[in-house]
C-alpha positions in Angstrom: 0.0 0.0 0.0 1.4 3.4 -0.9 0.7 6.5 1.1 1.4 10.2 0.7 1.9 12.3 3.8 1.3 16.1 3.1 2.7 17.8 6.1 5.0 20.9 6.5 6.3 20.0 9.9 9.4 18.0 8.9 9.9 16.3 12.3 6.3 15.1 12.4 6.3 14.0 8.8 9.5 12.1 9.3 8.2 10.5 12.5 5.0 9.4 10.9 6.8 8.2 7.7 9.1 5.9 9.8 6.2 4.6 11.8 4.0 3.8 8.9 6.9 2.2 7.0 7.5 -0.1 9.9 3.8 -1.1 9.6 4.3 -2.2 6.0 3.4 0.9 4.0 5.4 2.6 1.2 5.4 6.3 2.2 6.1 9.4 0.2 6.3 13.0 1.6 5.2 16.4 0.5 5.5 19.6 2.5 3.7 22.1 0.2 0.4 22.3 -1.7 2.3 22.8 -5.0 4.5 19.7 -4.5 1.6 17.6 -3.3 -0.5 18.7 -6.3 2.3 17.7 -8.7 2.7 14.3 -7.0 -1.0 13.3 -7.2 -1.1 14.3 -10.8 1.8 12.0 -11.6 1.3 9.1 -9.3 -1.4 7.0 -7.7 -1.7 6.5 -4.0 -3.9 4.3 -1.9 -4.3 6.9 0.8 -3.3 10.5 1.5 -2.7 11.9 5.0 -3.3 15.6 4.5 -2.6 18.5 6.8 -5.1 21.3 6.1 -2.7 24.1 7.1 0.1 24.2 4.5 2.5 27.1 4.0 1.3 27.9 0.4 -2.4 27.2 0.7 -5.1 25.1 2.2 -5.1 21.3 1.9 -8.7 21.5 1.0 -7.6 22.7 -2.4 -5.8 19.4 -2.9 -9.0 17.4 -2.1 -10.8 19.4 -4.9 -8.0 18.7 -7.3 -7.9 15.0 -6.6 -11.6 14.5 -7.0 -11.8 16.7 -10.1 -9.1 14.4 -11.7 -11.4 11.4 -11.0 -8.9 9.8 -8.6 -10.2 8.0 -5.6 -7.5 7.5 -3.0 -8.5 7.4 0.7 -8.1 10.9 2.3 -7.4 11.4 6.0 -7.3 15.1 6.9 -5.3 16.4 9.8 -6.8 19.4 11.5 -6.2 21.7 14.5 -8.1 21.0 17.7 -10.9 23.6 17.2 -11.0 23.7 13.3 -14.6 22.4 13.1 -15.2 24.2 9.7 -12.1 22.6 8.2 -13.4 19.1 9.3 -16.8 19.7 7.8 -15.6 21.2 4.6 -13.0 18.5 4.1 -15.6 15.8 4.5 -18.0 17.6 2.1 -15.2 17.8 -0.5 -14.6 14.0 -0.4 -12.3 13.3 2.6 -13.0 9.9 4.2 -12.1 10.8 7.8 -10.2 13.3 10.0 -7.9 13.2 12.9 -7.1 16.1 15.2 -3.7 17.2 16.4 -2.2 16.1 18.7 -2.9 12.4 18.1 -1.3 9.1 19.0 0.4 7.2 16.1 -1.6 4.1 17.0 -4.8 6.0 16.4 -3.5 7.3 13.1 -2.6 3.7 12.0 -6.1 2.4 13.0 -7.8 5.2 11.0 -5.6 4.5 8.0 -6.4 0.8 8.0 -10.1 1.5 8.5 -10.2 3.7 5.5 -8.3 1.2 3.3 -10.6 -1.6 4.4 -13.7 0.5 3.5 -12.4 1.6 0.1 -10.4 -1.4 -1.1 -11.8 -4.4 0.7 -15.5 -3.6 1.4 -14.9 -3.1 5.1 -13.4 -6.6 5.7 -9.8 -7.3 6.8 -9.9 -10.5 4.6 -9.3 -10.5 0.9 -9.9 -13.8 -0.8 -9.8 -15.0 -4.4 -10.3 -18.7 -4.9 -8.1 -20.5 -2.5 -5.7 -17.6 -2.0 -6.5 -15.5 1.1 -4.9 -12.4 2.7 -5.5 -11.2 6.2 -4.8 -7.4 5.9 -4.5 -6.8 9.6 -2.1 -9.6 10.3 -0.3 -9.1 7.0 -0.5 -12.9 6.3 -1.2 -14.7 3.1 -2.3 -18.3 2.8 -3.3 -20.9 0.2 -5.9 -23.5 1.3 -5.3 -22.2 4.9 -1.6 -22.9 4.7 0.4 -19.8 5.5 2.8 -18.7 2.8 6.4 -17.8 3.9 6.6 -14.5 1.9 9.1 -11.7 2.1 7.7 -8.3 2.7 7.9 -7.4 -1.0 6.3 -10.7 -2.0 3.4 -10.0 0.3 3.0 -6.5 -0.9 3.2 -7.7 -4.5 0.5 -10.4 -3.9 -1.8 -7.8 -2.2 -1.3 -5.4 -5.1 -2.2 -8.1 -7.7 -5.2 -9.3 -5.8 -6.9 -5.9 -5.3 -6.2 -5.2 -9.0 -7.4 -8.6 -10.2 -8.1 -8.7 -13.9 -6.2 -5.5 -14.6 -2.9 -5.5 -16.5 -0.1 -4.1 -14.3 3.0 -2.9 -16.1 6.5 -3.3 -14.5 6.5 0.4 -14.0 3.2 0.3 -12.1 4.5 -2.5 -9.9 7.8 -0.8 -9.2 6.3 2.5 -8.4 3.7 1.1 -6.1 6.0 -1.2 -4.1 9.2 0.9 -4.1 8.0 4.5 -4.3 8.1 7.3 -6.8 11.9 7.5 -6.9 12.0 4.1 -8.6 11.2 5.7 -11.9 14.8 6.7 -12.1 15.8 3.0 -12.4 17.5 1.9 -15.6 15.2 -1.0 -16.0 12.6 -3.1 -14.1 14.0 -6.6 -14.7 14.2 -7.2 -10.9 10.3 -7.3 -10.9 10.5 -10.6 -12.8 12.4 -12.3 -10.0 10.0 -11.2 -7.3 7.0 -12.5 -9.4 8.8 -15.8 -10.2 9.5 -16.4 -6.5 5.9 -15.5 -5.5 4.4 -17.8 -8.2 6.6 -20.7 -7.0 5.6 -20.3 -3.4 1.9 -20.1 -4.3 1.9 -23.1 -6.6 3.9 -25.2 -4.2 1.1 -24.5 -1.6 -1.5 -25.7 -4.1 -2.6 -22.4 -5.8 -3.4 -22.3 -9.5 -1.5 -20.2 -12.0 -3.1 -16.8 -11.0 -0.3 -14.5 -12.0 0.4 -14.5 -15.7 2.4 -12.4 -18.1 0.6 -10.4 -20.8 2.9 -10.2 -23.8 4.3 -6.7 -24.3 2.3 -5.2 -21.6 2.9 -6.6 -18.1 1.2 -9.0 -15.7 -2.3 -9.8 -14.6 -3.9 -11.7 -11.7 -6.6 -14.0 -12.9 -9.5 -15.4 -10.9 -9.6 -19.1 -11.7 
């Protein structure tokens, strides 16, 4: 899952970024409205943690831009203690939830996971396609109830494929989503093949069918069998 934190307090942004990365997320940072607007125009995010009070404008403008572009990431707005109007306006514009400063990181993590469950997994913490199952909260994948021994990237790759089932994902899509926006500077994306090969092998050894297949000249697709 890839998140964007839009926050001009460097210490807070860095602290949250480290915490969320430890909880399995790929995290990008922006500290201005201009930079955040450029990022959401170029890249896709599963969720955006958005401070309303930015040095060059209101974070509410970013919500408008995101929804006008037809993008649908989860949006968690961060507001000051008494900013009732910002909370209401943010929700009216399309934010999914809000959190008030100061907050505990555990509360932030819980709200992030809740939004992602609602938007991507219909409110459930279980994602299942045929005999392949993922427990989002536990970050565990299994085939026929046998746990798969996956690396972190293999787990993230399987999750990305499953919630994009039936959609062709290019190597660039996969690299950007799992390694972050800076990966577009890589000379090539051949390393993606090795991750997919290892994931396929582990799944099939556990009894799964051939779900992940290459689409010639385009990328890869997860098939429901």
